[in-house]
C-alpha positions as CSV (number, residue, x, y, z in Angstrom):
1,M,3.6,125.7,-64.2
2,T,1.6,128.2,-66.1
3,E,4.7,129.5,-67.8
4,I,5.7,126.0,-68.8
5,H,2.3,125.3,-70.2
6,A,2.5,128.4,-72.3
7,V,6.0,127.5,-73.7
8,L,4.8,124.1,-74.7
9,K,1.7,125.5,-76.4
10,N,3.8,128.0,-78.4
11,Q,6.3,125.3,-79.3
12,R,3.6,122.9,-80.5
13,A,2.1,125.6,-82.7
14,F,5.6,126.4,-84.1
15,F,6.2,122.8,-84.9
16,N,2.8,122.3,-86.5
17,S,3.6,125.3,-88.8
18,G,6.0,122.9,-90.6
19,Q,9.0,125.2,-90.5
20,T,11.3,122.7,-88.8
21,K,10.7,120.1,-91.4
22,E,12.5,122.1,-94.0
23,I,16.1,121.0,-94.3
24,S,17.3,124.4,-95.2
25,F,15.7,125.8,-92.0
26,R,17.5,123.1,-89.9
27,I,20.9,123.8,-91.5
28,K,20.5,127.6,-91.0
29,Q,19.7,127.0,-87.3
30,L,22.7,124.8,-86.8
31,G,24.8,127.5,-88.4
32,L,23.4,130.1,-86.0
33,L,24.1,127.8,-83.1
34,K,27.7,127.2,-84.1
35,H,28.3,130.9,-84.7
36,A,26.8,131.8,-81.3
37,V,29.2,129.2,-79.6
38,V,32.2,130.8,-81.3
39,Q,31.0,134.4,-80.4
40,N,30.3,133.5,-76.8
41,E,33.4,131.3,-76.3
42,N,35.0,133.4,-73.6
43,K,31.8,133.8,-71.7
44,I,31.3,130.0,-71.8
45,L,34.9,129.3,-70.7
46,K,34.5,131.7,-67.8
47,A,31.3,130.1,-66.7
48,L,32.9,126.7,-66.7
49,Y,35.7,128.0,-64.6
50,Q,33.2,129.5,-62.1
51,D,31.2,126.3,-61.8
52,L,33.9,123.7,-61.9
53,G,37.3,125.4,-61.9
54,K,38.1,124.1,-65.4
55,S,41.1,125.6,-67.0
56,P,40.5,127.3,-70.4
57,Y,42.4,124.4,-72.1
58,E,40.4,121.6,-70.5
59,A,37.1,123.5,-70.9
60,Y,37.7,124.1,-74.7
61,L,39.0,120.5,-75.2
62,T,36.1,118.7,-73.4
63,E,33.2,121.2,-73.9
64,V,33.4,124.0,-76.4
65,G,35.7,122.4,-79.0
66,I,33.9,119.1,-79.1
67,V,30.5,120.9,-79.5
68,R,31.8,123.0,-82.4
69,E,33.0,119.9,-84.1
70,E,29.8,118.0,-83.5
71,I,27.6,120.9,-84.9
72,G,29.8,121.3,-87.9
73,H,29.7,117.6,-88.7
74,I,25.9,117.4,-88.3
75,A,25.3,120.5,-90.4
76,G,27.3,119.1,-93.3
77,K,25.5,115.7,-93.3
78,V,21.9,116.4,-92.3
79,R,20.6,116.9,-95.8
80,A,21.8,113.4,-96.8
81,W,20.5,111.9,-93.5
82,A,17.1,113.4,-93.9
83,R,16.4,112.0,-97.4
84,P,13.9,109.2,-97.7
85,K,15.8,105.9,-98.0
86,R,14.7,103.4,-100.5
87,V,14.9,99.8,-99.3
88,R,14.2,96.4,-100.8
89,T,10.6,95.2,-101.2
90,P,9.8,91.5,-100.8
91,F,8.8,89.9,-104.1
92,Y,5.4,88.9,-102.8
93,H,4.5,92.6,-102.4
94,L,5.5,93.5,-106.0
95,P,4.9,95.7,-107.9
96,A,5.7,98.2,-105.1
97,V,8.5,100.4,-103.8
98,S,9.5,100.8,-100.1
99,H,10.9,103.9,-98.4
100,I,11.9,104.9,-94.9
101,Y,11.2,108.5,-94.1
102,P,13.0,110.1,-91.1
103,E,10.7,112.6,-89.5
104,P,10.9,114.7,-86.3
105,Y,9.2,113.5,-83.1
106,G,8.0,117.1,-82.3
107,L,8.7,118.6,-78.9
108,A,11.9,117.3,-77.2
109,L,12.9,117.8,-73.6
110,I,16.6,117.8,-73.0
111,I,17.7,117.5,-69.3
112,S,21.5,117.9,-68.9
113,P,23.9,117.4,-65.9
114,W,26.4,119.6,-64.2
115,N,29.7,117.7,-64.8
116,Y,30.0,118.7,-68.5
117,P,27.2,121.3,-68.4
118,F,27.8,122.9,-71.8
119,Q,28.7,119.8,-73.9
120,L,26.0,117.6,-72.6
121,A,23.3,120.2,-73.2
122,V,24.3,121.6,-76.6
123,A,25.4,118.4,-78.3
124,P,22.0,116.8,-77.9
125,L,20.4,120.1,-78.9
126,A,22.2,120.0,-82.2
127,A,20.9,116.5,-82.9
128,A,17.4,117.6,-82.0
129,I,17.6,120.6,-84.4
130,A,19.0,118.5,-87.2
131,A,16.1,116.0,-86.9
132,G,13.6,118.9,-87.1
133,N,12.3,119.1,-83.5
134,C,11.5,122.0,-81.2
135,A,13.2,121.7,-77.9
136,I,13.1,122.8,-74.2
137,M,16.4,122.6,-72.4
138,K,16.7,122.1,-68.7
139,P,20.3,122.5,-67.6
140,S,21.5,121.6,-64.1
141,E,21.0,124.0,-61.2
142,F,24.4,122.8,-59.8
143,S,26.2,124.6,-62.6
144,P,24.4,127.9,-62.5
145,Y,26.9,130.1,-64.4
146,T,27.0,127.7,-67.3
147,S,23.3,127.2,-67.3
148,Q,22.8,131.0,-67.5
149,A,25.4,131.2,-70.3
150,I,23.4,128.6,-72.2
151,A,20.1,130.4,-71.6
152,D,21.6,133.7,-72.8
153,L,23.1,132.1,-75.9
154,V,19.9,130.3,-76.9
155,E,17.7,133.4,-76.2
156,S,20.0,135.5,-78.4
157,I,19.5,133.4,-81.5
158,F,16.3,131.4,-81.3
159,D,12.6,132.1,-81.0
160,P,11.5,130.7,-77.6
161,A,8.6,129.0,-79.5
162,Y,11.3,127.0,-81.3
163,I,14.1,126.5,-78.7
164,T,14.1,127.7,-75.1
165,V,15.9,127.1,-71.9
166,V,14.2,126.7,-68.5
167,T,16.3,127.1,-65.4
168,G,15.6,126.1,-61.8
169,G,15.8,123.3,-59.4
170,V,14.0,120.0,-58.8
171,E,10.6,121.5,-58.8
172,V,11.1,122.8,-62.4
173,S,12.3,119.4,-63.6
174,T,9.3,117.8,-61.9
175,A,6.9,120.2,-63.6
176,L,8.5,119.6,-67.0
177,L,8.3,115.9,-66.6
178,A,4.6,116.1,-65.9
179,E,4.1,117.5,-69.4
180,N,3.5,115.5,-72.5
181,F,6.6,115.8,-74.7
182,N,7.2,113.7,-77.8
183,Y,10.8,112.8,-76.8
184,I,12.9,113.0,-73.6
185,F,16.7,113.0,-73.6
186,F,18.2,112.7,-70.1
187,T,21.8,112.7,-69.0
188,G,22.5,112.1,-65.3
189,S,22.5,109.5,-62.5
190,P,20.7,106.1,-62.7
191,G,18.5,107.0,-59.7
192,V,17.2,110.1,-61.4
193,G,17.0,108.2,-64.7
194,K,14.4,105.9,-63.1
195,I,12.3,109.0,-62.2
196,V,12.5,110.3,-65.7
197,M,11.5,107.0,-67.2
198,A,8.6,106.6,-64.9
199,A,7.3,110.1,-65.7
200,A,7.8,109.4,-69.5
201,A,5.8,106.2,-69.1
202,A,2.7,108.1,-68.0
203,H,2.6,109.6,-71.6
204,L,4.2,106.7,-73.4
205,T,7.0,109.1,-74.3
206,P,10.2,107.5,-75.8
207,V,13.4,108.3,-73.9
208,T,17.1,108.2,-74.2
209,L,18.8,107.8,-70.9
210,E,22.6,108.5,-70.7
211,L,23.5,107.3,-67.2
212,G,26.7,106.0,-65.6
213,G,27.9,103.2,-63.3
214,K,31.2,101.7,-62.3
215,S,33.3,101.6,-65.4
216,P,36.3,99.3,-65.0
217,C,39.8,99.5,-66.4
218,I,41.6,96.2,-66.8
219,V,45.4,96.1,-67.2
220,E,47.0,92.8,-68.4
221,P,50.7,91.9,-67.9
222,D,51.5,92.4,-71.6
223,A,50.2,96.0,-71.5
224,N,52.6,98.9,-72.3
225,L,52.8,100.2,-68.8
226,G,54.1,103.7,-69.6
227,V,51.3,104.4,-72.1
228,A,48.7,102.7,-69.8
229,A,49.7,104.9,-66.9
230,R,49.5,108.1,-68.8
231,R,46.1,107.3,-70.4
232,I,44.5,106.0,-67.2
233,V,45.6,109.0,-65.2
234,S,44.5,111.4,-67.9
235,G,41.1,109.7,-68.3
236,K,40.5,109.4,-64.6
237,F,41.5,112.8,-63.3
238,I,40.3,115.1,-66.1
239,N,37.5,117.2,-64.7
240,T,38.6,115.9,-61.3
241,G,37.1,112.5,-62.1
242,Q,33.6,114.0,-62.4
243,T,33.1,112.2,-65.7
244,C,30.5,109.5,-66.3
245,I,32.9,107.4,-68.4
246,A,36.0,107.9,-66.3
247,P,37.7,104.7,-65.1
248,D,35.8,104.0,-61.8
249,Y,38.2,101.3,-60.6
250,L,41.4,99.6,-61.7
251,L,41.8,95.9,-62.1
252,V,45.5,95.2,-62.5
253,H,47.3,91.9,-62.8
254,Q,49.2,91.2,-59.6
255,S,52.5,90.8,-61.4
256,I,52.5,94.5,-62.6
257,K,50.6,96.2,-59.8
258,E,53.5,98.0,-58.2
259,P,55.3,99.2,-61.4
260,L,52.0,100.4,-62.8
261,V,51.0,102.3,-59.6
262,D,54.5,103.9,-59.5
263,R,54.2,105.1,-63.1
264,M,50.7,106.4,-62.4
265,I,52.0,108.5,-59.5
266,Q,54.8,109.9,-61.7
267,C,52.2,110.8,-64.3
268,I,49.9,112.5,-61.7
269,E,52.8,114.7,-60.5
270,Q,54.0,115.3,-64.1
271,F,50.5,116.5,-65.2
272,Y,49.6,118.5,-62.1
273,G,52.7,119.2,-60.1
274,V,53.3,118.7,-56.4
275,P,50.9,118.9,-54.6
276,P,48.6,118.1,-57.5
277,M,45.5,119.8,-56.1
278,N,47.2,123.2,-56.2
279,S,47.6,123.1,-59.9
280,P,45.6,125.7,-61.9
281,N,44.8,123.0,-64.3
282,Y,43.1,120.8,-61.7
283,P,39.3,121.5,-61.3
284,K,37.3,121.5,-58.1
285,I,34.5,119.3,-56.8
286,V,31.1,120.8,-57.8
287,N,29.7,121.4,-54.3
288,R,29.9,120.6,-50.6
289,H,27.5,117.6,-50.8
290,H,29.6,115.8,-53.4
291,F,32.8,116.8,-51.5
292,D,31.5,115.1,-48.3
293,R,30.3,112.1,-50.2
294,L,33.6,111.5,-51.9
295,M,35.6,111.9,-48.6
296,S,33.4,109.3,-47.0
297,L,34.3,106.8,-49.7
298,T,37.9,106.6,-48.6
299,K,37.0,105.1,-45.3
300,G,38.3,101.6,-44.6
301,A,40.7,101.6,-47.6
302,R,44.5,101.9,-47.6
303,I,45.6,105.1,-49.3
304,M,48.5,104.4,-51.7
305,Y,48.7,108.0,-52.9
306,G,46.9,111.3,-52.3
307,G,44.1,111.6,-49.9
308,E,44.6,115.3,-49.1
309,S,41.6,117.7,-49.4
310,D,40.7,121.3,-48.9
311,L,37.1,122.0,-48.0
312,A,37.5,125.8,-48.5
313,R,38.5,125.3,-52.1
314,L,36.4,122.1,-52.6
315,T,39.4,120.2,-53.9
316,I,40.5,116.6,-53.3
317,S,43.9,115.4,-54.4
318,P,44.1,112.6,-57.0
319,T,43.9,109.5,-54.8
320,L,44.8,105.9,-55.3
321,L,43.3,103.3,-52.9
322,D,44.5,99.7,-52.3
323,V,41.2,97.8,-52.2
324,S,41.0,94.1,-51.5
325,D,37.6,94.0,-49.7
326,M,34.7,94.4,-52.2
327,P,32.1,95.4,-49.6
328,L,33.9,98.7,-49.0
329,P,31.8,101.8,-49.7
330,V,34.0,102.9,-52.5
331,M,33.1,99.7,-54.5
332,R,29.3,100.0,-53.9
333,E,28.6,103.1,-55.9
334,E,29.8,105.1,-58.8
335,I,32.6,107.3,-57.5
336,F,32.4,110.3,-59.8
337,G,35.4,112.0,-58.3
338,P,39.3,111.8,-58.1
339,I,39.4,108.6,-56.2
340,L,40.7,105.4,-58.0
341,P,40.4,102.0,-56.2
342,V,43.1,99.5,-57.3
343,L,42.3,95.8,-57.2
344,E,44.7,93.1,-58.2
345,Y,43.8,89.8,-59.8
346,G,45.7,86.6,-60.7
347,E,43.8,85.3,-63.8
348,L,41.7,87.2,-66.3
349,R,38.7,85.2,-65.3
350,E,38.8,86.8,-61.8
351,A,38.8,90.3,-63.4
352,I,35.8,89.4,-65.6
353,N,33.9,88.0,-62.6
354,V,34.5,91.3,-60.7
355,V,33.1,93.3,-63.5
356,S,30.2,91.0,-64.0
357,S,29.3,91.3,-60.3
358,H,28.2,94.9,-61.0
359,P,25.5,96.2,-63.4
360,N,26.5,96.7,-67.0
361,P,29.0,99.6,-67.0
362,L,28.7,102.6,-69.3
363,A,32.4,102.1,-70.3
364,L,35.1,99.5,-70.1
365,Y,38.8,100.0,-70.8
366,L,41.3,97.2,-71.4
367,F,45.1,97.5,-71.8
368,S,46.5,94.5,-73.5
369,E,48.5,93.7,-76.7
370,N,47.0,90.2,-76.9
371,R,44.2,89.8,-79.5
372,Q,42.8,86.7,-77.8
373,T,42.5,88.6,-74.5
374,V,40.7,91.5,-76.2
375,D,38.3,89.1,-77.9
376,R,37.6,87.3,-74.7
377,V,36.8,90.5,-72.8
378,L,34.6,91.9,-75.6
379,K,32.6,88.6,-75.8
380,Q,32.1,88.0,-72.1
381,I,31.3,91.5,-70.8
382,S,28.4,93.7,-71.8
383,F,29.1,97.4,-71.6
384,G,28.0,100.6,-73.3
385,G,31.3,101.4,-75.1
386,G,34.9,101.7,-74.4
387,C,38.5,101.6,-75.6
388,I,41.3,99.1,-76.0
389,N,44.6,100.6,-74.9
390,D,43.1,104.0,-74.1
391,T,40.4,105.8,-72.1
392,L,37.5,108.2,-72.9
393,I,38.2,108.8,-76.6
394,H,35.3,106.6,-77.8
395,L,33.1,109.5,-76.7
396,A,34.7,112.0,-79.1
397,T,33.8,110.6,-82.5
398,P,30.7,111.3,-84.6
399,Y,31.0,108.0,-86.4
400,M,30.0,105.7,-83.4
401,P,27.0,105.9,-81.1
402,F,27.7,106.8,-77.5
403,G,25.4,105.4,-74.8
404,G,24.9,102.7,-72.1
405,V,23.2,99.4,-71.8
406,G,21.1,98.0,-69.0
407,G,21.7,100.0,-65.8
408,S,24.0,102.4,-67.5
409,G,21.4,103.7,-69.9
410,M,19.5,103.2,-73.2
411,G,19.9,104.7,-76.6
412,G,22.8,106.5,-78.1
413,Y,23.8,109.7,-79.9
414,H,26.6,111.6,-81.7
415,G,26.7,112.3,-85.5
416,K,24.0,110.4,-87.4
417,F,23.2,108.4,-84.3
418,G,22.0,111.6,-82.7
419,F,19.9,112.4,-85.7
420,D,18.4,109.0,-85.6
421,T,17.7,109.2,-81.9
422,F,15.6,112.3,-82.4
423,S,13.8,111.0,-85.5
424,H,11.0,108.6,-86.0
425,H,11.7,106.4,-89.0
426,K,8.4,106.0,-90.9
427,S,8.1,103.0,-93.1
428,V,6.0,103.4,-96.3
429,I,5.2,100.9,-99.1
430,Q,3.8,102.5,-102.2
431,K,1.8,99.8,-104.1
432,S,0.9,99.7,-107.8
433,T,-2.8,99.3,-108.7
434,R,-2.1,97.8,-112.1
435,V,-1.8,94.3,-110.7
436,D,-4.0,92.8,-107.9
437,F,-3.4,89.3,-106.9
438,P,-6.6,87.4,-105.6
439,F,-4.9,85.2,-103.0
440,R,-4.7,88.1,-100.5
441,Y,-8.5,88.5,-100.2
442,P,-11.3,86.4,-98.6
443,A,-11.7,82.9,-100.1
444,F,-7.9,82.7,-99.9
445,Y,-8.2,79.1,-98.7
446,N,-8.6,78.2,-102.4
447,Y,-4.9,79.3,-102.8
448,M,-3.4,77.6,-99.8
449,K,-0.9,75.6,-101.9
450,L,0.2,78.8,-103.7
451,L,0.4,80.7,-100.4
452,K,2.7,78.0,-98.8
453,T,4.9,78.2,-101.9
454,I,5.3,82.0,-101.5
455,L,5.6,82.2,-97.7
456,R,7.8,79.3,-96.8
């Protein structure tokens, strides 16, 4: 606790020095961060393999590469984003000019999860740096090798009074949340998100919560089944399903259920071999607790494919479940693993009702070639973001915000949206003193008719 107090005190002094408000300073720090990621690439990839069994290809695709791209995009745009923006002024305020000034909040706390431990720590950090903040990072204790790699990387390039990493378990997170930060950015489960928000409320600290939920995937009869199968399997089983926006359950029209499942099984074996969980490209479950939780979710459901597991290696085979009874455990909570329940429906209305029976999902995926079907689903279901005829890829763009709604989170980031998340947008009207209308002052009742003409 004493150490955390000291870090916050030093960071507040650093922020108050004004260094982080200089755009050239921010761009330089982003350059240092990207260079450090490049220089430490092998160390990061090794850590991701040790924590999650990710192959070098998957680790680079979903963690290192996407972070390099994000940092580069932000560094190239931050000067334009940080400029004061002139906006229109209502005629009744004239003569005057109006501007919006993006300014940093101050001290940001970034709490990141274990499933994408590098990407989900460093991408928010880049946004916080671009906006001019100091930051304390708290990576997950369940991915210790990657957490240490992040700590070593940050320590090698940044003054701890500017950016620092604090490692440890729940007690460290609790101590950090007791402090008075200017912004908190949390990625994790809805349950822990409630704890974070409650702690933030004590200091009236604004928060971004990147949570999760049961993200559905709907497949209509007119879908391209070959493409749908490949993209569903890829999106579901990358990182062994330990992805917050992975398809959590499949809603497939009854007329195409069997051919779609057959094609998905072919894709699983094409991607990972037979048996799939022996593939060097197939990651492991993060720890014993989550392994046991996942195995318990298969109870009571008919296994259409997979179901094998190896406790010694913490691996569970890609598994497809035939689910017709909604109260089953697998349909009560976010799965976050390589288990995909398959439900069939007869009419699109039934699928929409199933999705609507759960809290707003973080993601939704729809496979259909019908524009009316697409419009109907988009209008009737609220969700954080998603794809039509694909999965996951809406995360990997700096031109759209990524985030949840309702139970799946609040706020968004990536690209300019990340810069905006870590910035307060200060509104300022600069008024001329050459003209001073009398109707705005006491005795205004004499100008009621004029006032009603102006404000109508």
